[in-house]
All heavy atoms as an XYZ file, in Angstrom:
931
protein
N      75.142    124.308     23.807
C      74.244    123.700     24.758
C      74.996    122.589     25.486
O      75.978    122.078     25.006
C      72.994    123.179     24.061
C      71.937    122.797     25.074
S      70.256    122.513     24.489
C      69.846    123.993     23.653
N      74.532    122.197     26.634
C      75.204    121.211     27.467
C      74.848    119.783     27.073
O      74.037    119.547     26.184
C      74.870    121.469     28.934
C      73.373    121.402     29.174
O      72.740    120.409     28.871
N      72.808    122.471     29.693
N      75.430    118.817     27.769
C      75.208    117.404     27.457
C      73.774    116.949     27.691
O      73.339    115.954     27.141
C      76.164    116.529     28.269
C      75.884    116.556     29.756
C      76.895    115.789     30.559
O      78.006    116.304     30.743
O      76.559    114.680     30.984
N      73.013    117.658     28.512
C      71.617    117.275     28.754
C      70.722    117.669     27.585
O      69.656    117.118     27.418
C      71.109    117.905     30.055
C      71.647    117.187     31.262
C      72.865    117.538     31.812
C      70.938    116.140     31.833
C      73.362    116.874     32.906
C      71.432    115.466     32.934
C      72.651    115.839     33.464
O      73.146    115.178     34.543
N      71.159    118.663     26.782
C      70.457    119.057     25.563
C      68.966    119.311     25.807
O      68.129    118.904     25.025
C      70.655    118.000     24.475
C      70.410    118.568     23.094
O      70.539    119.759     22.883
N      70.055    117.715     22.166
N      68.670    119.960     26.902
C      67.287    120.287     27.217
C      67.219    121.746     27.645
O      68.031    122.208     28.437
C      66.769    119.392     28.341
C      65.317    119.602     28.664
C      64.796    118.641     29.732
O      65.521    117.709     30.128
O      63.664    118.845     30.168
N      66.252    122.446     27.100
C      66.036    123.840     27.482
C      64.536    124.088     27.537
O      63.770    123.527     26.750
C      66.696    124.781     26.489
N      64.127    124.905     28.481
C      62.728    125.273     28.647
C      62.623    126.782     28.759
O      63.605    127.469     29.043
C      62.146    124.640     29.914
C      62.101    123.127     29.971
C      61.640    122.673     31.353
C      61.182    122.576     28.914
N      61.431    127.283     28.565
C      61.174    128.701     28.753
C      60.230    128.854     29.939
O      59.168    128.248     29.992
C      60.562    129.348     27.498
C      60.123    130.781     27.781
C      61.566    129.316     26.357
N      60.676    129.639     30.901
C      59.889    129.975     32.082
C      59.277    131.345     31.833
O      59.965    132.251     31.361
C      60.799    130.028     33.331
C      60.027    130.494     34.548
C      61.465    128.690     33.575
N      58.008    131.491     32.128
C      57.372    132.792     31.959
C      57.450    133.590     33.247
O      57.227    133.063     34.334
C      55.906    132.623     31.556
C      55.663    132.004     30.190
C      54.170    131.862     29.944
C      56.317    132.819     29.091
N      57.773    134.855     33.101
C      57.792    135.778     34.220
C      56.938    136.978     33.884
O      56.589    137.203     32.730
N      56.585    137.737     34.904
C      55.874    138.996     34.680
C      56.611    140.092     35.417
O      57.040    139.916     36.552
C      54.421    138.919     35.162
C      53.537    138.179     34.193
C      52.095    138.550     34.365
C      51.271    137.779     33.342
N      49.910    138.243     33.272
N      56.748    141.205     34.738
C      57.429    142.363     35.306
C      56.483    143.116     36.253
O      55.377    143.486     35.861
C      57.895    143.303     34.196
S      58.737    144.774     34.834
N      56.950    143.326     37.460
C      56.142    144.034     38.452
C      56.134    145.544     38.229
O      55.332    146.250     38.833
C      56.647    143.715     39.855
N      57.005    146.035     37.359
C      57.029    147.475     37.055
C      56.026    147.828     35.961
O      55.284    148.786     36.095
C      58.432    147.901     36.602
C      59.442    147.936     37.718
C      59.303    149.157     38.611
O      58.962    150.242     38.104
O      59.532    149.001     39.813
N      56.052    147.062     34.856
C      55.200    147.396     33.708
C      54.080    146.380     33.466
O      53.294    146.540     32.546
C      56.037    147.588     32.421
C      57.026    148.733     32.576
C      56.745    146.313     32.025
N      54.049    145.304     34.282
C      52.976    144.304     34.240
C      52.888    143.574     32.897
O      51.806    143.257     32.431
C      51.633    144.937     34.602
C      51.718    145.844     35.783
N      51.947    145.392     37.066
C      51.653    147.200     35.884
C      51.998    146.412     37.893
N      51.839    147.529     37.203
N      54.049    143.319     32.291
C      54.102    142.602     31.017
C      54.829    141.274     31.199
O      55.700    141.132     32.057
C      54.828    143.425     29.958
C      54.072    144.652     29.517
C      54.810    145.346     28.391
C      54.052    146.556     27.889
N      54.752    147.202     26.782
N      54.491    140.314     30.331
C      55.071    138.974     30.374
C      56.396    138.930     29.627
O      56.576    139.615     28.621
C      54.086    137.964     29.736
O      52.841    138.052     30.440
C      54.604    136.545     29.819
N      57.320    138.104     30.117
C      58.574    137.859     29.421
C      58.955    136.394     29.593
O      58.464    135.704     30.482
C      59.690    138.796     29.903
C      60.076    138.682     31.357
C      61.161    137.909     31.753
C      59.368    139.365     32.339
C      61.527    137.822     33.089
C      59.730    139.285     33.669
C      60.806    138.507     34.035
O      61.168    138.417     35.356
N      59.795    135.913     28.694
C      60.276    134.537     28.764
C      61.698    134.497     29.281
O      62.493    135.398     28.999
N      62.012    133.448     30.043
C      63.367    133.230     30.538
C      63.798    131.852     30.070
O      63.144    130.848     30.384
C      63.430    133.272     32.076
C      62.903    134.598     32.610
C      64.856    133.010     32.560
C      62.711    134.606     34.115
N      64.878    131.786     29.315
C      65.379    130.498     28.821
C      66.195    129.832     29.922
O      67.099    130.429     30.497
C      66.249    130.689     27.590
C      66.651    129.379     26.948
C      67.353    129.642     25.613
N      67.543    128.421     24.896
C      68.556    127.580     25.099
N      69.453    127.833     26.033
N      68.668    126.486     24.382
N      65.848    128.563     30.226
C      66.539    127.785     31.251
C      67.121    126.525     30.614
O      66.401    125.780     29.955
C      65.573    127.399     32.370
N      68.423    126.308     30.768
C      69.090    125.106     30.259
C      69.317    124.137     31.408
O      69.735    124.542     32.498
C      70.449    125.455     29.661
C      70.381    126.153     28.341
C      71.763    126.373     27.741
O      72.754    125.784     28.219
O      71.845    127.150     26.785
N      69.069    122.857     31.147
C      69.344    121.834     32.146
C      70.844    121.542     32.127
O      71.402    121.198     31.095
C      68.554    120.562     31.845
C      68.605    119.553     32.955
C      67.619    118.428     32.703
C      67.502    117.572     33.943
N      66.491    116.533     33.767
N      71.505    121.701     33.285
C      72.951    121.479     33.362
C      73.293    120.227     34.159
O      74.427    119.752     34.108
C      73.694    122.712     33.928
C      73.578    123.880     32.975
C      73.196    123.090     35.303
N      72.333    119.690     34.898
C      72.495    118.444     35.655
C      71.103    118.024     36.110
O      70.135    118.758     35.916
C      73.420    118.646     36.855
N      71.015    116.855     36.710
C      69.730    116.403     37.235
C      69.238    117.394     38.287
O      69.956    117.691     39.233
C      69.869    114.999     37.823
C      68.531    114.427     38.205
O      67.519    114.715     37.576
N      68.519    113.628     39.250
N      68.039    117.933     38.103
C      67.446    118.922     39.010
C      68.304    120.182     39.167
O      68.344    120.793     40.235
C      67.162    118.293     40.375
C      66.039    117.281     40.360
C      64.693    117.923     40.013
O      64.258    118.851     40.663
N      64.037    117.437     38.974
N      69.019    120.577     38.092
C      69.832    121.791     38.110
C      69.636    122.518     36.783
O      69.925    121.973     35.727
C      71.309    121.458     38.318
C      72.171    122.667     38.458
N      73.495    122.573     38.782
C      71.924    123.996     38.325
C      74.028    123.786     38.830
N      73.088    124.655     38.552
N      69.145    123.738     36.868
C      68.858    124.554     35.691
C      69.625    125.864     35.765
O      69.827    126.412     36.839
C      67.357    124.859     35.622
C      66.522    123.637     35.454
C      66.082    122.810     36.454
C      66.035    123.089     34.237
N      65.351    121.784     35.911
C      65.301    121.935     34.555
C      66.149    123.477     32.906
C      64.679    121.158     33.595
C      65.527    122.711     31.944
C      64.809    121.557     32.283
N      70.031    126.377     34.595
C      70.738    127.656     34.513
C      69.949    128.593     33.602
O      69.630    128.259     32.454
C      72.145    127.453     33.971
C      72.916    128.760     33.843
C      74.405    128.548     33.792
N      74.840    127.967     35.068
C      75.635    126.894     35.171
N      76.102    126.306     34.104
N      75.976    126.432     36.359
N      69.645    129.770     34.102
C      68.946    130.792     33.317
C      69.962    131.503     32.439
O      70.990    131.971     32.935
C      68.251    131.782     34.255
C      67.345    131.156     35.317
C      66.704    132.238     36.165
C      66.301    130.250     34.695
N      69.688    131.555     31.122
C      70.689    132.080     30.194
C      70.308    133.416     29.555
O      71.185    134.211     29.254
C      70.992    131.062     29.084
O      69.780    130.757     28.385
C      71.597    129.789     29.674
N      69.050    133.644     29.285
C      68.642    134.926     28.704
C      67.146    135.129     28.895
O      66.426    134.201     29.248
C      69.048    135.079     27.244
C      68.576    134.042     26.276
C      69.116    132.815     26.080
C      67.485    134.137     25.355
N      68.423    132.139     25.107
C      67.415    132.937     24.637
C      66.558    135.122     25.056
C      66.461    132.684     23.661
C      65.615    134.877     24.074
C      65.584    133.676     23.390
N      66.699    136.357     28.672
C      65.288    136.707     28.829
C      64.857    137.572     27.653
O      65.669    138.284     27.070
C      65.077    137.448     30.153
N      63.583    137.490     27.330
C      63.071    138.212     26.166
C      61.603    138.575     26.369
O      60.861    137.846     27.019
C      63.233    137.351     24.906
C      62.575    135.997     25.017
C      61.291    135.778     24.549
C      63.250    134.928     25.613
C      60.676    134.533     24.657
C      62.647    133.685     25.730
C      61.361    133.482     25.252
N      61.171    139.708     25.806
C      59.756    140.079     25.890
C      58.921    139.101     25.062
O      59.379    138.604     24.023
C      59.692    141.471     25.294
C      61.049    141.840     24.857
C      61.961    140.686     25.102
N      57.726    138.815     25.525
C      56.828    137.943     24.767
C      55.382    138.324     25.080
O      55.064    138.714     26.204
C      57.086    136.445     25.079
C      56.332    135.546     24.105
C      56.748    136.121     26.520
C      56.774    134.096     24.133
N      54.540    138.248     24.080
C      53.120    138.511     24.280
C      52.472    137.272     24.900
O      52.880    136.146     24.627
C      52.447    138.823     22.940
C      52.897    140.122     22.331
C      52.196    140.371     21.014
C      52.685    141.671     20.412
N      52.103    141.916     19.099
N      51.447    137.490     25.712
C      50.739    136.379     26.342
C      50.214    135.388     25.305
O      50.300    134.180     25.489
C      49.582    136.884     27.203
C      50.054    137.591     28.460
O      51.158    137.290     28.950
O      49.296    138.451     28.961
N      49.696    135.900     24.200
C      49.146    135.022     23.167
C      50.243    134.157     22.532
O      50.033    132.979     22.259
C      48.416    135.834     22.096
O      49.290    136.775     21.498
N      51.411    134.727     22.318
C      52.534    133.959     21.751
C      53.028    132.915     22.736
O      53.344    131.785     22.348
C      53.691    134.894     21.389
O      53.296    135.817     20.404
N      53.099    133.264     24.019
C      53.551    132.314     25.041
C      52.609    131.116     25.113
O      53.054    129.964     25.185
C      53.636    133.003     26.398
N      51.320    131.373     25.051
C      50.336    130.287     25.093
C      50.444    129.423     23.839
O      50.432    128.199     23.914
C      48.930    130.859     25.249
C      47.876    129.798     25.438
C      46.544    130.422     25.776
C      45.480    129.392     25.962
N      45.502    128.743     27.248
N      50.572    130.059     22.669
C      50.678    129.332     21.408
C      51.924    128.445     21.391
O      51.902    127.324     20.893
C      50.705    130.317     20.237
C      50.727    129.639     18.873
C      50.667    130.622     17.713
N      51.775    131.558     17.723
C      51.692    132.862     17.992
N      50.530    133.419     18.287
N      52.754    133.640     17.973
N      53.036    128.917     21.975
C      54.285    128.151     22.024
C      54.255    127.060     23.092
O      55.141    126.221     23.143
C      55.469    129.086     22.279
C      55.749    130.052     21.154
C      56.244    129.366     19.897
O      56.882    128.301     19.992
O      55.986    129.896     18.805
N      53.254    127.080     23.962
C      53.134    126.075     25.007
C      54.081    126.281     26.176
O      54.396    125.336     26.900
N      54.518    127.515     26.388
C      55.463    127.790     27.467
C      54.842    127.628     28.851
O      55.542    127.676     29.843
C      56.045    129.197     27.324
C      56.963    129.366     26.139
C      57.173    130.624     25.589
C      57.629    128.290     25.564
C      58.020    130.804     24.507
C      58.466    128.463     24.479
C      58.661    129.718     23.958
O      59.500    129.900     22.890
N      53.538    127.425     28.925
C      52.865    127.249     30.208
C      52.538    125.785     30.505
O      51.791    125.478     31.415
C      51.584    128.080     30.236
C      50.616    127.706     29.120
O      51.017    127.010     28.163
O      49.446    128.107     29.203
N      53.126    124.850     29.764
C      52.748    123.444     29.871
C      53.711    122.552     30.652
O      53.444    121.390     30.843
C      52.589    122.838     28.463
C      51.585    123.544     27.599
C      50.201    123.363     28.123
C      49.190    123.986     27.181
N      48.076    124.595     27.839
N      54.838    123.051     31.104
C      55.822    122.231     31.813
C      56.291    122.988     33.047
O      55.844    124.096     33.315
C      57.001    121.906     30.890
N      57.184    122.376     33.805
C      57.722    123.059     34.976
C      59.169    122.639     35.212
O      59.604    121.596     34.726
C      56.880    122.776     36.216
O      56.957    121.415     36.558
N      59.899    123.473     35.931
C      61.256    123.137     36.350
C      61.315    123.276     37.865
O      60.514    123.982     38.467
C      62.331    124.026     35.677
C      62.186    125.496     36.093
C      62.290    123.881     34.173
C      63.330    126.378     35.606
N      62.246    122.582     38.474
C      62.418    122.671     39.914
C      63.810    122.227     40.280
O      64.555    121.707     39.451
N      64.178    122.422     41.511
C      65.504    122.047     41.977
C      66.401    123.258     42.075
O      65.951    124.360     42.370
N      67.679    123.053     41.804
C      68.664    124.133     41.875
C      68.569    124.983     40.608
O      68.651    124.469     39.503
C      70.067    123.539     42.022
C      71.123    124.590     42.225
O      70.841    125.690     42.678
N      72.349    124.255     41.887
N      68.395    126.280     40.777
C      68.304    127.205     39.641
C      69.304    128.326     39.882
O      69.291    128.965     40.924
C      66.886    127.782     39.498
C      65.883    126.650     39.235
C      66.836    128.824     38.388
C      64.439    127.089     39.261
N      70.202    128.517     38.903
C      71.144    129.623     39.007
C      71.128    130.429     37.720
O      70.447    130.071     36.767
C      72.558    129.154     39.376
C      73.188    128.233     38.341
O      72.954    128.417     37.120
O      73.945    127.327     38.731
N      71.843    131.530     37.705
C      71.872    132.421     36.549
C      73.246    132.422     35.913
O      74.253    132.505     36.608
C      71.529    133.843     36.978
C      70.133    133.975     37.484
S      69.835    135.635     38.080
C      68.381    135.336     39.062
N      73.273    132.313     34.588
C      74.526    132.440     33.851
C      75.034    133.869     34.022
O      74.250    134.801     34.249
C      74.302    132.138     32.373
N      76.337    134.038     33.914
C      76.921    135.377     34.047
C      76.300    136.367     33.072
O      76.153    137.547     33.384
C      78.436    135.330     33.831
C      79.138    134.635     34.968
O      78.639    134.586     36.096
N      80.307    134.075     34.690
N      75.937    135.890     31.879
C      75.388    136.780     30.858
C      73.871    136.970     30.954
O      73.267    137.689     30.153
C      75.754    136.274     29.460
C      75.128    134.947     29.074
C      75.912    133.713     29.524
O      76.893    133.830     30.286
O      75.525    132.611     29.114
N      73.214    136.349     31.943
C      71.768    136.511     32.091
C      71.439    137.996     32.266
O      71.924    138.640     33.192
C      71.250    135.702     33.288
C      69.783    135.918     33.547
C      68.823    135.421     32.671
C      69.348    136.642     34.652
C      67.477    135.634     32.895
C      68.004    136.855     34.886
C      67.074    136.353     34.006
O      65.741    136.567     34.225
N      70.617    138.575     31.366
C      70.392    140.022     31.376
C      69.326    140.514     32.354
O      69.201    141.710     32.570
C      69.936    140.297     29.936
C      69.212    139.043     29.560
C      69.996    137.922     30.223
N      68.528    139.617     32.902
C      67.428    140.037     33.764
C      66.192    140.373     32.958
O      66.117    140.139     31.747
N      65.203    140.927     33.633
C      63.928    141.282     32.998
C      64.163    142.255     31.845
O      64.859    143.251     32.001
C      63.004    141.914     34.042
S      61.477    142.604     33.354
N      63.572    141.972     30.672
C      63.774    142.870     29.527
C      63.053    144.214     29.684
O      63.278    145.127     28.895
C      63.196    142.083     28.349
C      62.230    141.127     28.963
C      62.768    140.798     30.330
N      62.216    144.348     30.692
C      61.489    145.606     30.898
C      62.125    146.476     31.984
O      62.396    147.648     31.755
C      60.026    145.324     31.255
C      59.312    144.509     30.207
C      58.932    143.198     30.460
C      59.033    145.039     28.949
C      58.276    142.443     29.500
C      58.380    144.295     27.981
C      58.010    142.994     28.265
O      57.374    142.250     27.310
N      62.383    145.902     33.164
C      62.898    146.722     34.276
C      64.361    146.438     34.600
O      64.972    147.164     35.368
C      62.044    146.527     35.523
S      62.253    144.920     36.345
N      64.935    145.363     34.019
C      66.331    145.030     34.253
C      66.591    144.239     35.530
O      67.724    143.835     35.787
N      65.567    143.991     36.333
C      65.712    143.249     37.584
C      66.184    141.821     37.300
O      65.617    141.134     36.468
C      64.363    143.216     38.309
C      64.318    142.415     39.572
C      65.134    142.990     40.697
O      66.265    142.569     40.881
N      64.579    143.928     41.421
N      67.257    141.396     37.953
C      67.763    140.039     37.763
C      67.137    139.053     38.735
O      67.241    137.856     38.568
C      69.278    140.009     37.905
C      69.978    140.638     36.728
C      71.435    140.306     36.713
C      72.046    140.867     35.446
N      73.373    140.395     35.202
N      66.492    139.545     39.759
C      65.916    138.667     40.770
C      64.410    138.580     40.614
O      63.749    139.549     40.245
C      66.291    139.166     42.163
C      67.783    139.198     42.343
C      68.474    140.398     42.295
C      68.501    138.021     42.494
C      69.852    140.428     42.423
C      69.880    138.041     42.619
C      70.550    139.244     42.588
O      71.906    139.260     42.703
N      63.879    137.409     40.913
C      62.445    137.198     40.828
C      61.991    136.384     42.024
O      62.787    135.769     42.717
C      62.061    136.501     39.517
C      62.830    135.240     39.254
C      62.466    134.044     39.841
C      63.934    135.251     38.412
C      63.189    132.877     39.603
C      64.656    134.093     38.158
C      64.271    132.903     38.757
N      60.700    136.385     42.240
C      60.112    135.636     43.340
C      59.213    134.553     42.766
O      58.452    134.799     41.832
C      59.301    136.582     44.250
O      60.206    137.548     44.787
C      58.630    135.833     45.381
N      59.321    133.343     43.327
C      58.449    132.229     42.962
C      57.260    132.268     43.907
O      57.404    132.135     45.114
C      59.172    130.868     43.093
C      58.242    129.745     42.689
C      60.451    130.847     42.271
N      56.079    132.460     43.372
C      54.849    132.502     44.164
C      54.349    131.081     44.419
O      54.702    130.140     43.696
C      53.796    133.310     43.410
S      52.220    133.473     44.294
N      53.505    130.928     45.395
C      52.907    129.620     45.668
C      52.028    129.148     44.510
O      51.733    127.959     44.399
C      52.101    129.655     46.966
O      51.065    130.612     46.875
N      51.654    130.048     43.595
C      50.872    129.652     42.415
C      51.756    128.991     41.351
O      51.255    128.498     40.347
C      50.118    130.849     41.837
S      51.135    132.060     40.956
N      53.096    128.997     41.577
C      54.015    128.350     40.648
C      54.597    129.255     39.587
O      55.357    128.807     38.743
N      54.270    130.524     39.605
C      54.779    131.475     38.627
C      55.776    132.427     39.275
O      55.854    132.529     40.492
C      53.627    132.278     38.019
C      52.749    131.465     37.136
N      51.611    130.858     37.589
C      52.863    131.145     35.826
C      51.041    130.201     36.587
N      51.782    130.351     35.507
N      56.504    133.129     38.406
C      57.491    134.083     38.910
C      57.174    135.506     38.453
O      56.574    135.713     37.404
C      58.930    133.702     38.502
C      59.098    133.742     36.990
C      59.311    132.350     39.047
C      60.531    133.562     36.535
N      57.585    136.435     39.278
C      57.471    137.864     38.988
C      58.759    138.530     39.450
O      59.422    138.037     40.369
C      56.301    138.499     39.753
O      55.081    137.869     39.465
N      59.107    139.639     38.831
C      60.260    140.408     39.293
C      60.084    140.722     40.776
O      58.980    141.008     41.225
C      60.368    141.720     38.517
S      60.638    141.503     36.754
N      61.177    140.646     41.520
C      61.109    140.930     42.956
C      61.163    142.427     43.185
O      62.227    143.027     43.221
C      62.253    140.232     43.710
O      62.165    138.835     43.465
C      62.157    140.477     45.206
N      60.000    142.995     43.297
C      59.873    144.410     43.611
C      58.927    144.494     44.812
O      57.792    144.024     44.752
C      59.348    145.214     42.416
C      60.376    145.125     41.276
C      59.057    146.656     42.813
C      59.979    145.779     39.994
N      59.443    145.050     45.897
C      58.669    145.142     47.125
C      58.108    146.548     47.288
O      58.788    147.526     47.009
C      59.539    144.793     48.332
C      60.230    143.441     48.301
C      61.085    143.267     49.543
C      59.237    142.311     48.175
N      56.899    146.626     47.734
C      56.272    147.903     48.063
C      55.936    147.849     49.547
O      55.135    147.008     49.963
C      55.030    148.119     47.218
C      55.340    147.991     45.731
C      54.740    149.062     44.911
C      55.152    148.756     43.510
N      55.113    149.442     42.494
N      56.635    148.676     50.310
C      56.498    148.697     51.769
C      56.785    147.315     52.365
O      56.112    146.861     53.285
C      55.122    149.215     52.180
C      54.879    150.646     51.737
C      53.534    151.193     52.158
O      52.889    150.616     53.045
O      53.132    152.203     51.568
N      57.777    146.611     51.794
C      58.200    145.309     52.289
C      57.332    144.141     51.863
O      57.569    143.010     52.266
N      56.330    144.388     51.029
C      55.388    143.348     50.603
C      55.556    143.076     49.109
O      55.627    143.989     48.300
C      53.931    143.765     50.888
C      53.730    144.039     52.373
C      52.942    142.720     50.379
C      53.897    142.839     53.272
N      55.596    141.786     48.763
C      55.640    141.343     47.367
C      54.218    141.043     46.905
O      53.426    140.467     47.653
C      56.493    140.071     47.258
C      56.369    139.386     45.930
C      57.037    139.868     44.822
C      55.571    138.258     45.788
C      56.920    139.244     43.585
C      55.454    137.623     44.553
C      56.125    138.119     43.463
N      53.899    141.412     45.663
C      52.613    141.075     45.052
C      52.884    140.282     43.781
O      53.602    140.748     42.891
C      51.796    142.339     44.710
O      51.576    143.085     45.909
C      50.456    141.973     44.080
N      52.315    139.073     43.683
C      52.478    138.237     42.495
C      51.719    138.861     41.332
O      50.539    139.199     41.453
C      51.955    136.827     42.767
S      52.005    135.751     41.310
N      52.382    138.998     40.200
C      51.765    139.560     39.004
C      50.782    138.590     38.351
O      49.994    138.992     37.508
C      52.839    139.957     37.992
C      53.593    141.215     38.384
C      52.700    142.437     38.374
O      51.998    142.680     37.373
O      52.705    143.159     39.385
N      50.809    137.328     38.726
C      49.935    136.315     38.126
C      48.625    136.171     38.897
O      47.555    136.193     38.325
C      50.646    134.973     38.050
C      51.857    135.007     37.183
C      53.133    135.311     37.563
C      51.918    134.742     35.784
N      53.981    135.246     36.490
C      53.260    134.893     35.381
C      50.962    134.373     34.836
C      53.669    134.694     34.071
C      51.386    134.175     33.522
C      52.715    134.340     33.156
N      48.723    135.959     40.214
C      47.527    135.671     41.006
C      47.181    136.775     41.991
O      46.160    136.692     42.664
C      47.681    134.337     41.734
S      48.871    134.380     43.099
N      48.054    137.788     42.098
C      47.872    138.953     42.976
C      48.002    138.616     44.459
O      47.686    139.432     45.309
C      46.545    139.673     42.702
C      46.339    140.083     41.251
C      47.451    140.876     40.644
N      47.626    142.185     41.268
C      48.684    142.957     41.078
N      49.660    142.569     40.290
N      48.785    144.119     41.670
N      48.485    137.410     44.799
C      48.746    137.073     46.202
C      49.830    138.000     46.723
O      50.708    138.434     45.976
C      49.183    135.621     46.329
N      49.777    138.299     48.011
C      50.756    139.185     48.620
C      51.388    138.520     49.831
O      50.781    137.669     50.465
C      50.104    140.489     49.069
C      49.612    141.342     47.930
C      49.077    142.673     48.423
O      48.377    142.746     49.417
N      49.424    143.737     47.709
N      52.626    138.927     50.123
C      53.290    138.415     51.310
C      54.727    138.874     51.371
O      55.195    139.639     50.535
N      55.421    138.377     52.384
C      56.833    138.671     52.531
C      57.633    137.611     51.778
O      57.125    136.540     51.462
C      57.236    138.706     54.012
O      56.885    137.460     54.610
C      56.542    139.840     54.743
N      58.889    137.897     51.506
C      59.748    137.016     50.718
C      60.469    136.021     51.621
O      60.991    136.382     52.667
C      60.786    137.839     49.928
C      60.096    138.878     49.039
C      61.715    136.944     49.123
C      59.219    138.314     47.978
N      60.498    134.748     51.183
C      61.259    133.696     51.850
C      62.226    133.111     50.848
O      62.105    133.339     49.644
C      60.322    132.608     52.370
C      59.343    133.103     53.415
C      58.401    132.025     53.891
O      58.661    130.834     53.612
O      57.401    132.373     54.522
N      63.179    132.321     51.289
C      64.140    131.684     50.387
C      63.471    130.631     49.525
O      62.585    129.907     49.977
C      65.285    131.044     51.174
C      66.197    132.081     51.779
O      66.324    133.182     51.259
N      66.825    131.739     52.886
N      63.918    130.510     48.257
C      63.442    129.485     47.325
C      63.866    128.119     47.832
O      65.004    127.910     48.220
C      64.036    129.768     45.935
C      63.794    128.683     44.920
C      62.524    128.464     44.417
C      64.828    127.885     44.468
C      62.293    127.481     43.483
C      64.613    126.903     43.529
C      63.336    126.700     43.043
O      63.107    125.719     42.112
N      62.935    127.174     47.841
C      63.224    125.841     48.380
C      63.254    124.748     47.324
O      63.262    123.574     47.650
C      62.186    125.470     49.446
O      60.880    125.497     48.842
C      62.223    126.429     50.623
N      63.245    125.100     46.047
C      63.340    124.103     44.995
C      62.005    123.665     44.423
O      61.946    122.738     43.638
N      60.905    124.323     44.801
C      59.608    123.929     44.279
C      59.532    124.191     42.776
O      60.305    124.937     42.227
C      58.467    124.652     45.025
C      58.382    126.141     44.796
C      59.148    126.959     45.825
O      60.187    126.553     46.333
N      58.640    128.132     46.109
N      58.572    123.556     42.120
C      58.443    123.674     40.669
C      57.991    125.058     40.255
O      57.198    125.702     40.920
C      57.445    122.636     40.134
C      58.052    121.272     40.083
O      59.256    121.100     40.206
N      57.212    120.266     39.896
N      58.496    125.482     39.089
C      58.128    126.730     38.445
C      57.552    126.369     37.093
O      58.106    125.560     36.358
C      59.361    127.642     38.242
C      60.003    127.988     39.595
C      58.980    128.901     37.491
C      61.337    128.686     39.450
N      56.426    126.971     36.717
C      55.806    126.702     35.424
C      56.739    127.080     34.287
O      57.384    128.121     34.320
C      54.499    127.498     35.293
O      53.590    127.104     36.290
N      56.816    126.207     33.272
C      57.714    126.434     32.129
C      57.172    125.690     30.917
O      56.265    124.870     31.027
C      59.125    125.941     32.459
N      57.755    125.944     29.742
C      57.405    125.244     28.514
C      58.679    124.923     27.744
O      59.715    125.535     27.959
N      58.615    123.961     26.830
C      59.834    123.524     26.138
C      60.338    124.543     25.136
O      59.582    125.321     24.581
C      59.579    122.197     25.436
O      58.635    122.363     24.410
N      61.658    124.543     24.942
C      62.318    125.414     23.983
C      63.207    124.521     23.141
O      64.191    123.988     23.627
C      63.151    126.478     24.705
C      63.825    127.432     23.742
O      63.279    127.649     22.648
O      64.881    127.970     24.085
N      62.851    124.322     21.893
C      63.617    123.405     21.041
C      64.789    124.067     20.390
O      64.856    125.167     20.101
C      62.688    122.803     19.979
C      61.525    122.030     20.568
C      60.614    121.563     19.449
C      62.003    120.856     21.380
């Protein structure tokens, strides 16, 4: 782990199979997070672990070994205005958020907060 010694779990939902997964994010600098791995998780376990109680924002990048979604393998995701992420899968050029079902076209990430929970 890095000198910041902080890691959080961001919840994502797979747009292919509609299941939740966790993404481990390590803080590497002030407002800079690195995604290191992803794992399947049940909604009940995610809630019990408190993974929905915090957020991350700023610069977010992926470690070389980041495996992507454990269900569809997609390494890219979209941050919805609801603050959650889903695998970036477009249907006829339109993205649908797996959390709130909002739809729209994709824009560049601007550093807004993403819902997350602590990982000790």
